[in-house]
KEPAFI-361534 format. One record per residue (C-alpha): residue number from 1; residue in three letters; z, x, y. Coordinates in Angstrom, 3 decimals. Each point is the difference from the previous one (the first is absolute). Example, Ala and Ser with C-alpha at 12.3 -4.5 7.8 and 13.67 -1.06 7.14 Angstrom:
REM KEPAFI-361534
<bavex->1 | rolum->ALA | z->7.800 | x->12.300 | y->-4.500>
<bavex->2 | rolum->SER | z->-0.660 | x->1.370 | y->3.440>
***
This chain:
REM KEPAFI-361534
<bavex->1 | rolum->MET | z->147.765 | x->88.764 | y->105.250>
<bavex->2 | rolum->PRO | z->0.578 | x->-3.740 | y->-1.107>
<bavex->3 | rolum->GLU | z->0.352 | x->-0.574 | y->-3.943>
<bavex->4 | rolum->LYS | z->-1.425 | x->-3.285 | y->0.282>
<bavex->5 | rolum->PHE | z->-3.370 | x->1.077 | y->1.976>
<bavex->6 | rolum->ILE | z->-0.342 | x->3.100 | y->-2.330>
<bavex->7 | rolum->THR | z->0.158 | x->-1.883 | y->-2.601>
<bavex->8 | rolum->ALA | z->-2.825 | x->-2.725 | y->1.533>
<bavex->9 | rolum->ILE | z->-2.180 | x->3.421 | y->0.226>
<bavex->10 | rolum->LEU | z->-0.185 | x->0.535 | y->-3.386>
<bavex->11 | rolum->SER | z->-0.561 | x->-2.949 | y->-1.149>
<bavex->12 | rolum->PHE | z->-2.918 | x->-0.097 | y->2.506>
<bavex->13 | rolum->VAL | z->-0.959 | x->3.319 | y->-1.191>
<bavex->14 | rolum->SER | z->-0.468 | x->-1.036 | y->-3.505>
<bavex->15 | rolum->LEU | z->-1.910 | x->-3.099 | y->0.680>
<bavex->16 | rolum->LEU | z->-2.735 | x->2.555 | y->0.226>
<bavex->17 | rolum->PRO | z->-2.518 | x->1.678 | y->-1.214>
<bavex->18 | rolum->PRO | z->1.043 | x->3.238 | y->-1.546>
<bavex->19 | rolum->GLN | z->-2.631 | x->2.753 | y->1.959>
<bavex->20 | rolum->ILE | z->1.958 | x->-1.582 | y->3.298>
<bavex->21 | rolum->GLN | z->3.252 | x->0.190 | y->-1.148>
<bavex->22 | rolum->LYS | z->-1.113 | x->3.814 | y->-0.773>
<bavex->23 | rolum->ALA | z->-0.878 | x->0.589 | y->3.204>
<bavex->24 | rolum->ILE | z->2.707 | x->-1.789 | y->1.338>
<bavex->25 | rolum->GLU | z->2.364 | x->2.440 | y->-2.130>
<bavex->26 | rolum->GLU | z->-1.623 | x->3.224 | y->0.804>
<bavex->27 | rolum->PHE | z->0.155 | x->-0.638 | y->3.646>
<bavex->28 | rolum->SER | z->3.867 | x->-0.927 | y->-0.294>
<bavex->29 | rolum->LYS | z->0.797 | x->3.508 | y->-0.936>
<bavex->30 | rolum->LEU | z->-1.468 | x->1.384 | y->3.174>
<bavex->31 | rolum->PRO | z->2.276 | x->1.277 | y->2.391>
<bavex->32 | rolum->GLY | z->1.456 | x->-3.036 | y->3.185>
<bavex->33 | rolum->ILE | z->-2.197 | x->-2.520 | y->-2.638>
<bavex->34 | rolum->GLY | z->1.612 | x->-3.001 | y->-0.609>
<bavex->35 | rolum->PRO | z->-0.528 | x->-3.059 | y->-2.411>
<bavex->36 | rolum->LYS | z->-1.291 | x->-1.948 | y->2.821>
<bavex->37 | rolum->SER | z->-1.873 | x->2.746 | y->1.001>
<bavex->38 | rolum->ALA | z->-1.625 | x->0.683 | y->-3.091>
<bavex->39 | rolum->GLU | z->-1.408 | x->-3.302 | y->-0.387>
<bavex->40 | rolum->ARG | z->-1.581 | x->0.425 | y->3.609>
<bavex->41 | rolum->LEU | z->-1.873 | x->3.053 | y->-1.053>
<bavex->42 | rolum->THR | z->-1.080 | x->-0.988 | y->-3.140>
<bavex->43 | rolum->PHE | z->-1.470 | x->-3.598 | y->1.815>
<bavex->44 | rolum->HIS | z->-1.270 | x->1.986 | y->2.500>
<bavex->45 | rolum->LEU | z->-2.104 | x->2.054 | y->-2.326>
<bavex->46 | rolum->LEU | z->-0.515 | x->-2.944 | y->-2.397>
<bavex->47 | rolum->ARG | z->-2.104 | x->-1.629 | y->3.521>
<bavex->48 | rolum->SER | z->-1.556 | x->3.458 | y->1.220>
<bavex->49 | rolum->SER | z->-3.897 | x->1.181 | y->-1.165>
<bavex->50 | rolum->LYS | z->-0.187 | x->1.507 | y->-2.987>
<bavex->51 | rolum->ALA | z->-1.150 | x->3.109 | y->1.672>
<bavex->52 | rolum->SER | z->3.088 | x->0.207 | y->1.835>
<bavex->53 | rolum->ALA | z->2.713 | x->-0.116 | y->-3.137>
<bavex->54 | rolum->GLU | z->-2.317 | x->2.162 | y->-1.653>
<bavex->55 | rolum->GLY | z->-0.182 | x->2.861 | y->2.683>
<bavex->56 | rolum->LEU | z->3.710 | x->-0.618 | y->0.243>
<bavex->57 | rolum->GLY | z->0.317 | x->0.812 | y->-3.723>
<bavex->58 | rolum->GLY | z->-2.518 | x->3.125 | y->0.191>
<bavex->59 | rolum->ALA | z->2.019 | x->1.087 | y->2.283>
<bavex->60 | rolum->LEU | z->3.577 | x->-0.069 | y->-1.371>
<bavex->61 | rolum->LEU | z->-1.712 | x->1.025 | y->-2.981>
<bavex->62 | rolum->ALA | z->-1.549 | x->3.352 | y->1.859>
<bavex->63 | rolum->LEU | z->4.110 | x->0.598 | y->1.106>
<bavex->64 | rolum->LYS | z->0.535 | x->1.106 | y->-3.343>
<bavex->65 | rolum->HIS | z->-3.270 | x->1.974 | y->-1.290>
<bavex->66 | rolum->ASP | z->-0.983 | x->1.234 | y->2.720>
<bavex->67 | rolum->LEU | z->2.865 | x->1.276 | y->2.313>
<bavex->68 | rolum->LYS | z->2.327 | x->2.280 | y->-0.759>
<bavex->69 | rolum->TYR | z->3.522 | x->2.433 | y->0.617>
<bavex->70 | rolum->CYS | z->-0.522 | x->3.788 | y->1.781>
<bavex->71 | rolum->SER | z->1.173 | x->2.199 | y->-2.532>
<bavex->72 | rolum->VAL | z->1.446 | x->1.436 | y->3.219>
<bavex->73 | rolum->CYS | z->1.142 | x->-2.233 | y->1.870>
<bavex->74 | rolum->GLN | z->-0.144 | x->-3.544 | y->-1.601>
<bavex->75 | rolum->MET | z->-1.643 | x->-1.605 | y->2.593>
<bavex->76 | rolum->ILE | z->-2.899 | x->-2.552 | y->-1.045>
<bavex->77 | rolum->THR | z->-3.316 | x->1.755 | y->-0.341>
<bavex->78 | rolum->LEU | z->-3.288 | x->-0.524 | y->-1.774>
<bavex->79 | rolum->ASN | z->0.041 | x->4.323 | y->-0.899>
<bavex->80 | rolum->PRO | z->2.284 | x->2.039 | y->-2.286>
<bavex->81 | rolum->VAL | z->1.422 | x->1.576 | y->4.009>
<bavex->82 | rolum->CYS | z->0.019 | x->-2.325 | y->2.890>
<bavex->83 | rolum->MET | z->-1.897 | x->1.334 | y->3.172>
<bavex->84 | rolum->ILE | z->3.129 | x->0.557 | y->1.784>
<bavex->85 | rolum->CYS | z->1.198 | x->3.272 | y->-3.024>
<bavex->86 | rolum->ASP | z->-3.780 | x->0.861 | y->-0.054>
<bavex->87 | rolum->ASP | z->0.492 | x->0.943 | y->3.543>
<bavex->88 | rolum->ARG | z->0.866 | x->3.722 | y->-0.011>
<bavex->89 | rolum->THR | z->0.895 | x->-0.097 | y->4.265>
<bavex->90 | rolum->ARG | z->2.796 | x->-1.925 | y->-0.770>
<bavex->91 | rolum->ASP | z->3.842 | x->1.049 | y->0.294>
<bavex->92 | rolum->ARG | z->0.606 | x->0.403 | y->-4.045>
<bavex->93 | rolum->SER | z->3.417 | x->1.074 | y->0.426>
<bavex->94 | rolum->THR | z->0.970 | x->-3.518 | y->1.799>
<bavex->95 | rolum->VAL | z->0.485 | x->-3.040 | y->-2.262>
<bavex->96 | rolum->LEU | z->0.429 | x->-3.262 | y->1.473>
<bavex->97 | rolum->VAL | z->1.622 | x->-2.412 | y->-2.246>
<bavex->98 | rolum->VAL | z->-0.626 | x->-3.711 | y->0.333>
<bavex->99 | rolum->GLU | z->0.715 | x->-3.001 | y->-2.154>
<bavex->100 | rolum->GLU | z->-3.831 | x->-1.454 | y->0.344>
<bavex->101 | rolum->PRO | z->-3.498 | x->1.016 | y->0.249>
<bavex->102 | rolum->LEU | z->-0.683 | x->-2.265 | y->3.070>
<bavex->103 | rolum->GLU | z->2.938 | x->1.821 | y->1.315>
<bavex->104 | rolum->VAL | z->-2.610 | x->3.050 | y->0.044>
<bavex->105 | rolum->VAL | z->-2.644 | x->-1.666 | y->1.802>
<bavex->106 | rolum->ALA | z->2.611 | x->-0.638 | y->3.043>
<bavex->107 | rolum->PHE | z->0.975 | x->3.983 | y->-0.187>
<bavex->108 | rolum->GLU | z->-3.348 | x->1.240 | y->0.265>
<bavex->109 | rolum->LYS | z->-0.724 | x->-2.273 | y->2.580>
<bavex->110 | rolum->ALA | z->3.331 | x->1.482 | y->2.281>
<bavex->111 | rolum->GLY | z->-1.700 | x->3.746 | y->-0.983>
<bavex->112 | rolum->PHE | z->2.101 | x->0.910 | y->-2.228>
<bavex->113 | rolum->LYS | z->-1.546 | x->3.795 | y->-1.710>
<bavex->114 | rolum->GLY | z->1.860 | x->0.502 | y->-3.247>
<bavex->115 | rolum->LEU | z->-0.174 | x->-1.144 | y->-3.578>
<bavex->116 | rolum->TYR | z->1.554 | x->-3.128 | y->-0.898>
<bavex->117 | rolum->HIS | z->1.333 | x->-1.540 | y->-3.825>
<bavex->118 | rolum->VAL | z->0.686 | x->-3.763 | y->-0.245>
<bavex->119 | rolum->LEU | z->2.054 | x->-1.760 | y->-2.492>
<bavex->120 | rolum->HIS | z->-1.071 | x->-2.611 | y->-0.557>
<bavex->121 | rolum->GLY | z->3.468 | x->-1.949 | y->0.653>
<bavex->122 | rolum->VAL | z->3.396 | x->0.350 | y->0.453>
<bavex->123 | rolum->LEU | z->3.090 | x->0.454 | y->-1.736>
<bavex->124 | rolum->SER | z->1.350 | x->-3.516 | y->-0.968>
<bavex->125 | rolum->PRO | z->2.167 | x->-1.078 | y->-3.450>
<bavex->126 | rolum->ILE | z->0.087 | x->-3.567 | y->1.081>
<bavex->127 | rolum->ASP | z->-4.317 | x->0.138 | y->-0.279>
<bavex->128 | rolum->GLY | z->0.095 | x->2.422 | y->-2.599>
<bavex->129 | rolum->MET | z->-1.229 | x->3.094 | y->1.677>
<bavex->130 | rolum->GLY | z->1.184 | x->2.467 | y->-0.943>
<bavex->131 | rolum->PRO | z->-1.011 | x->4.201 | y->0.178>
<bavex->132 | rolum->GLU | z->-2.197 | x->-0.524 | y->-2.969>
<bavex->133 | rolum->GLN | z->-1.693 | x->-2.263 | y->1.600>
<bavex->134 | rolum->LEU | z->-0.455 | x->1.423 | y->3.044>
<bavex->135 | rolum->LYS | z->-2.743 | x->2.387 | y->0.994>
<bavex->136 | rolum->LEU | z->3.273 | x->3.026 | y->0.093>
<bavex->137 | rolum->LYS | z->-0.480 | x->2.212 | y->-3.092>
<bavex->138 | rolum->GLU | z->-3.365 | x->0.427 | y->1.770>
<bavex->139 | rolum->LEU | z->1.725 | x->1.266 | y->3.326>
<bavex->140 | rolum->ILE | z->2.792 | x->2.069 | y->-1.859>
<bavex->141 | rolum->ASP | z->-2.723 | x->1.676 | y->-2.685>
<bavex->142 | rolum->ARG | z->-1.920 | x->0.416 | y->3.322>
<bavex->143 | rolum->CYS | z->2.364 | x->2.016 | y->1.599>
<bavex->144 | rolum->LYS | z->1.220 | x->2.890 | y->-2.377>
<bavex->145 | rolum->ASP | z->-2.500 | x->2.254 | y->0.388>
<bavex->146 | rolum->GLY | z->1.109 | x->0.409 | y->3.973>
<bavex->147 | rolum->SER | z->-2.867 | x->-0.410 | y->1.424>
<bavex->148 | rolum->VAL | z->2.176 | x->-3.204 | y->1.940>
<bavex->149 | rolum->LYS | z->1.800 | x->0.961 | y->2.912>
<bavex->150 | rolum->GLU | z->0.721 | x->-2.716 | y->1.586>
<bavex->151 | rolum->LEU | z->0.342 | x->-3.443 | y->-1.190>
<bavex->152 | rolum->ILE | z->-0.094 | x->-2.995 | y->2.651>
<bavex->153 | rolum->ILE | z->1.525 | x->-3.284 | y->-1.610>
<bavex->154 | rolum->ALA | z->-1.317 | x->-3.020 | y->1.573>
<bavex->155 | rolum->THR | z->1.482 | x->-2.783 | y->-1.967>
<bavex->156 | rolum->ASN | z->1.668 | x->-3.176 | y->1.586>
<bavex->157 | rolum->LEU | z->2.978 | x->0.110 | y->1.574>
<bavex->158 | rolum->ASP | z->1.165 | x->-3.009 | y->-2.309>
<bavex->159 | rolum->VAL | z->2.404 | x->0.879 | y->-3.162>
<bavex->160 | rolum->GLU | z->-2.559 | x->0.370 | y->-2.093>
<bavex->161 | rolum->GLY | z->-2.315 | x->2.568 | y->2.127>
<bavex->162 | rolum->GLN | z->3.560 | x->2.012 | y->0.287>
<bavex->163 | rolum->ALA | z->0.664 | x->-0.482 | y->-3.326>
<bavex->164 | rolum->THR | z->-3.291 | x->1.742 | y->-0.694>
<bavex->165 | rolum->ALA | z->0.588 | x->2.507 | y->2.732>
<bavex->166 | rolum->ALA | z->3.503 | x->1.412 | y->-1.132>
<bavex->167 | rolum->TYR | z->-1.734 | x->-0.161 | y->-3.670>
<bavex->168 | rolum->ILE | z->-3.021 | x->2.626 | y->1.288>
<bavex->169 | rolum->LYS | z->2.748 | x->2.230 | y->1.878>
<bavex->170 | rolum->GLN | z->2.574 | x->0.133 | y->-2.726>
<bavex->171 | rolum->ARG | z->-2.844 | x->0.488 | y->-2.750>
<bavex->172 | rolum->LEU | z->-2.213 | x->2.837 | y->1.870>
<bavex->173 | rolum->SER | z->2.648 | x->1.897 | y->2.735>
<bavex->174 | rolum->SER | z->0.083 | x->2.867 | y->-1.848>
<bavex->175 | rolum->VAL | z->-3.676 | x->0.237 | y->-0.302>
<bavex->176 | rolum->VAL | z->-1.052 | x->-1.193 | y->3.264>
<bavex->177 | rolum->PRO | z->0.978 | x->2.054 | y->2.619>
<bavex->178 | rolum->SER | z->0.060 | x->-1.811 | y->2.861>
<bavex->179 | rolum->ILE | z->0.334 | x->-3.844 | y->-0.904>
<bavex->180 | rolum->THR | z->-0.268 | x->-2.433 | y->3.451>
<bavex->181 | rolum->ARG | z->0.442 | x->-3.954 | y->0.326>
<bavex->182 | rolum->LEU | z->-2.947 | x->-1.408 | y->2.692>
<bavex->183 | rolum->ALA | z->1.931 | x->-1.021 | y->3.154>
<bavex->184 | rolum->HIS | z->0.643 | x->-3.802 | y->0.526>
<bavex->185 | rolum->GLY | z->0.938 | x->-1.004 | y->3.607>
<bavex->186 | rolum->LEU | z->-0.738 | x->-2.466 | y->2.984>
<bavex->187 | rolum->PRO | z->-3.935 | x->-0.918 | y->-0.001>
<bavex->188 | rolum->MET | z->-1.714 | x->0.663 | y->3.118>
<bavex->189 | rolum->GLY | z->0.667 | x->-2.475 | y->2.729>
<bavex->190 | rolum->ALA | z->2.671 | x->-1.048 | y->-1.699>
<bavex->191 | rolum->ASP | z->2.987 | x->-1.409 | y->2.098>
<bavex->192 | rolum->ILE | z->3.043 | x->1.261 | y->-0.890>
<bavex->193 | rolum->GLU | z->2.542 | x->-3.332 | y->0.228>
<bavex->194 | rolum->PHE | z->-1.810 | x->-1.362 | y->-2.479>
<bavex->195 | rolum->ALA | z->-0.163 | x->2.809 | y->-2.936>
<bavex->196 | rolum->ASP | z->2.438 | x->-0.374 | y->-3.405>
<bavex->197 | rolum->GLN | z->2.550 | x->2.687 | y->-0.562>
<bavex->198 | rolum->THR | z->-1.632 | x->1.681 | y->-2.624>
<bavex->199 | rolum->THR | z->-3.089 | x->0.465 | y->2.026>
<bavex->200 | rolum->LEU | z->1.935 | x->1.640 | y->2.743>
<bavex->201 | rolum->LYS | z->1.858 | x->2.191 | y->-2.097>
<bavex->202 | rolum->GLU | z->-3.394 | x->1.588 | y->-1.671>
<bavex->203 | rolum->ALA | z->-1.269 | x->0.316 | y->3.609>
<bavex->204 | rolum->ILE | z->2.939 | x->2.387 | y->0.841>
<bavex->205 | rolum->ALA | z->0.180 | x->1.750 | y->-3.175>
<bavex->206 | rolum->GLY | z->-3.991 | x->0.292 | y->0.632>
<bavex->207 | rolum->ARG | z->0.407 | x->0.988 | y->3.655>
<bavex->208 | rolum->ARG | z->-2.064 | x->3.217 | y->1.549>
<bavex->209 | rolum->ASN | z->-0.513 | x->1.944 | y->2.925>
<bavex->210 | rolum->ALA | z->-0.505 | x->-2.029 | y->3.117>
***
């Protein structure tokens, strides 16, 4: 972003009442929100009705006050233990490790019947995300009693996801009998000629009987 443009934005913000400056500053802290987007969000709320602003504020406060992490899998829940971990009909020896809570929803729709563990991110030193910032200690402690027989790692195939998978395998290979990586390959209906090399390699590695 050009320096003159940034300077102009800062000069503009400095002329505004402190309440608006504070709102812009807080919005700017959100991932993917730049200065201009923060300004648009702030002035949108300013133009909205009082009820709309109060509704948003109440919803944000409820995220912190009402919700908590499941003591077993770290999924977001209203109770100490989430409904999935509390379901005694599920396969408790198989745990699927995912990056974010929404991925649990996706696997539930796909019919997975084991348990989960949510990391709430991936290892990314450049973003200040080390093992201590993730729910990795909880995963390691969870596996120590020997109840987990298979750990399925479902992190993404980017650099951070691969590094996180390698870390988990390195820490738990002596504890969990089977640590597997979610197979990646060609999606249904995809044309092979348009697939990239990584996708084709994963499709070959994850092949099965015809």
